[in-house]
C-alpha positions in Angstrom: -47.5 -5.7 55.0 -47.7 -5.0 51.4 -49.0 -7.6 49.1 -48.4 -7.8 45.3 -50.7 -9.2 42.8 -49.0 -11.4 40.0 -50.9 -10.5 36.8 -51.5 -13.3 34.3 -49.9 -12.4 31.0 -51.9 -13.2 27.8 -49.6 -14.7 25.0 -49.3 -12.4 22.2 -50.5 -13.5 18.7 -47.1 -12.8 17.2 -45.4 -15.4 19.6 -47.8 -17.9 18.1 -46.8 -16.9 14.3 -43.1 -17.1 15.6 -43.5 -20.6 16.8 -45.3 -21.6 13.8 -42.4 -20.3 11.5 -39.8 -21.8 13.7 -41.7 -25.1 13.5 -41.8 -24.8 9.6 -38.0 -23.9 9.5 -37.2 -26.8 11.7 -39.0 -29.3 9.7 -37.1 -28.2 6.7 -40.1 -26.4 4.8 -37.7 -23.5 4.4 -34.4 -24.8 4.5 -31.0 -22.7 5.1 -30.4 -20.2 2.5 -33.9 -20.2 1.1 -36.2 -17.2 0.9 -39.3 -17.0 2.8 -42.4 -16.2 0.8 -43.3 -12.4 0.4 -44.8 -10.8 3.5 -48.2 -10.3 2.0 -48.2 -14.1 1.1 -47.0 -15.2 4.4 -49.3 -13.1 6.4 -52.3 -14.5 4.2 -51.0 -18.2 4.7 -50.8 -17.8 8.5 -54.1 -15.7 8.7 -52.6 -12.9 10.5 -52.2 -9.1 9.6 -48.8 -7.9 8.2 -48.1 -6.2 11.5 -48.4 -9.1 13.5 -46.1 -10.9 11.1 -43.3 -8.4 11.0 -43.3 -8.6 14.9 -42.6 -12.4 14.5 -40.1 -11.8 11.9 -38.1 -9.2 13.9 -38.0 -11.9 16.9 -36.8 -14.5 14.4 -34.2 -11.9 13.2 -33.2 -11.2 16.8 -32.9 -15.1 17.6 -30.4 -15.5 14.6 -32.8 -17.5 12.6 -33.9 -15.1 9.9 -32.1 -12.2 8.1 -33.7 -9.5 6.2 -32.0 -8.1 3.1 -33.3 -4.9 2.0 -35.1 -4.9 -1.3 -34.9 -8.7 -1.4 -36.6 -10.2 1.5 -36.4 -12.5 4.5 -34.1 -15.5 4.3 -33.3 -18.5 6.6 -29.9 -18.6 8.0 -27.5 -21.0 9.9 -28.9 -20.9 13.5 -27.0 -20.2 16.5 -27.7 -23.6 17.9 -25.3 -25.0 15.2 -22.7 -22.6 16.0 -22.2 -23.4 19.8 -18.4 -23.6 19.4 -18.0 -20.2 18.2 -16.8 -17.9 21.3 -15.8 -14.3 20.9 -13.5 -14.8 24.2 -11.3 -17.3 22.3 -8.4 -15.5 20.6 -8.8 -15.7 16.9 -9.9 -13.3 14.2 -13.4 -11.8 15.7 -15.0 -11.0 12.3 -15.1 -14.6 11.4 -16.8 -15.5 14.6 -19.3 -12.6 14.5 -20.1 -12.7 10.8 -22.7 -15.3 9.6 -21.2 -15.4 6.2 -18.1 -17.0 4.8 -15.9 -15.0 2.0 -14.5 -16.0 -1.2 -12.3 -13.0 -1.7 -10.5 -10.7 0.9 -9.0 -7.5 -0.7 -6.0 -5.9 0.9 -4.7 -2.4 0.8 -2.3 -0.3 2.9 -0.8 3.1 3.1 1.9 4.5 5.3 0.9 7.4 7.5 2.6 9.7 10.0 1.7 9.2 13.5 -1.1 11.2 15.0 -2.3 11.9 18.6 -5.1 9.0 17.6 -2.5 6.5 16.6 -0.3 7.3 19.8 -3.3 6.5 22.0 -4.4 3.3 20.2 -1.0 1.9 19.6 0.3 3.2 23.1 3.7 4.3 21.6 5.6 6.9 19.6 6.3 5.6 16.2 8.3 6.6 13.2 5.3 5.7 11.1 2.1 3.9 11.0 1.0 1.4 8.7 -2.7 1.6 7.8 -4.4 -1.6 6.3 -7.7 -2.1 4.7 -9.4 -5.3 4.3 -12.5 -5.8 2.1 -14.4 -9.1 2.7 -16.6 -10.2 -0.5 -18.8 -12.8 -1.4 -19.8 -13.2 -5.1 -18.6 -9.6 -5.6 -20.6 -8.3 -2.9 -18.9 -6.4 0.0 -20.0 -8.0 3.3 -17.6 -6.8 5.9 -14.9 -4.5 6.4 -11.7 -4.0 8.7 -9.3 -1.1 9.2 -6.0 -1.8 10.9 -3.2 0.3 12.5 0.3 -1.1 13.0 3.5 0.7 14.2 6.4 0.7 11.8 8.6 -0.8 14.5 6.2 -3.7 14.8 6.3 -4.2 11.0 10.1 -4.3 11.0 10.5 -6.4 14.0 8.3 -8.9 12.5 10.1 -8.7 9.3 6.8 -8.3 7.3 7.0 -7.8 3.6 4.8 -5.0 2.7 5.1 -6.0 -1.1 4.0 -9.5 -0.4 0.3 -9.3 0.0 -0.4 -13.0 0.7 2.0 -12.8 3.6 0.3 -9.7 5.1 -3.0 -11.1 4.7 -2.3 -14.5 6.3 -0.5 -12.6 9.3 -3.8 -10.0 9.7 -6.2 -12.7 9.5 -4.5 -15.7 11.2 -0.7 -15.7 12.5 -1.1 -12.7 14.7 -3.7 -14.5 17.0 -1.5 -17.6 17.2 1.3 -15.7 18.7 -1.1 -13.5 20.6 -1.2 -13.2 24.4 -4.7 -11.4 24.7 -7.0 -9.0 23.4 -9.4 -6.2 24.4 -12.4 -5.7 22.4 -15.1 -3.1 22.8 -18.5 -3.5 20.9 -20.2 -0.4 19.4 -22.9 0.2 17.1 -22.4 2.7 14.2 -24.4 4.2 11.1 -21.2 5.6 9.5 -18.5 3.3 7.5 -15.7 5.3 5.8 -14.4 3.4 2.7 -11.0 4.6 1.1 -12.7 4.0 -2.1 -16.0 5.9 -2.3 -17.1 3.5 -5.1 -17.3 0.5 -2.8 -20.4 0.1 -0.8 -20.9 -2.2 2.1 -24.3 -3.9 2.2 -26.0 -2.8 5.1 -23.4 -0.1 6.1 -25.8 2.3 7.8 -26.5 -0.2 10.7 -23.2 -1.9 11.5 -21.7 -3.4 14.8 -18.1 -2.0 15.2 -15.6 -4.2 17.1 -12.5 -2.1 18.4 -9.8 -4.6 19.0 -6.3 -4.1 20.4 -4.3 -7.3 20.1 -1.2 -7.8 22.4 1.5 -10.3 21.6 3.8 -12.5 24.0 6.7 -10.4 23.2 5.6 -6.9 23.3 2.8 -7.0 26.3 3.0 -3.2 26.8 2.1 -2.2 23.2 -0.6 -3.5 21.1 0.7 -5.6 17.9 -2.2 -3.9 16.1 -5.4 -2.1 16.5 -8.3 -3.4 14.5 -11.7 -1.9 13.6 -14.1 -4.5 12.4 -17.5 -3.4 10.5 -20.1 -6.2 10.5 -23.5 -5.1 9.0 -26.2 -5.7 11.5 -28.2 -8.0 9.2 -25.0 -10.5 9.0 -23.9 -10.2 12.7 -23.9 -13.2 15.3 -22.2 -11.8 18.4 -22.2 -14.1 21.4 -20.1 -13.9 24.9 -20.1 -16.8 27.3 -20.4 -15.6 30.9 -19.4 -18.0 33.8 
């Protein structure tokens, strides 16, 4: 009979550093939105090497407690413990559920494209034309998220959407489409490439983004997606959760 020996694991030092930083954050020494001391200062205060500190910071980032903004430092964010009601499985705009920030401006642009083999695939129908919408989510002027949407011309016409009314279009894309939806299919990928229509725009963290591919189906047209969305969420701003039962 084989016997197996269970080795006793030694607690890594960076876990102790993680616990100490978590305690300080919980006690309010570093409130939400505040910047942690620089890595050299923080390592000196905690009496550890910068390599050990970085391991602890990575764990805090993975657990949704801290985010690193390149060139600026590490910031305390609203934790997932306070966001328990946010569920990706419930129908509503997934970007707002998976992005840790709020936005003070959403720019909307569109163009009319001829159908292609790609649009036939994602919209599952032939179309006289395709509307390509672009949404740019900003806070204090900074571009923090990006969405690209395909919708068939037949769908636009059947919903009586006015392409000259940006407020109506934005309200539909952001909210109304989900209220009347039946279900959605969402695929989560990771990408290092974000192609913005305006090359002058730059998405913060665009080289490391989660990409959510969403096909949204309505109650009336269950065979064809109401729209096909691509949501780009920079890793440093992401909070993606799934509940399993």
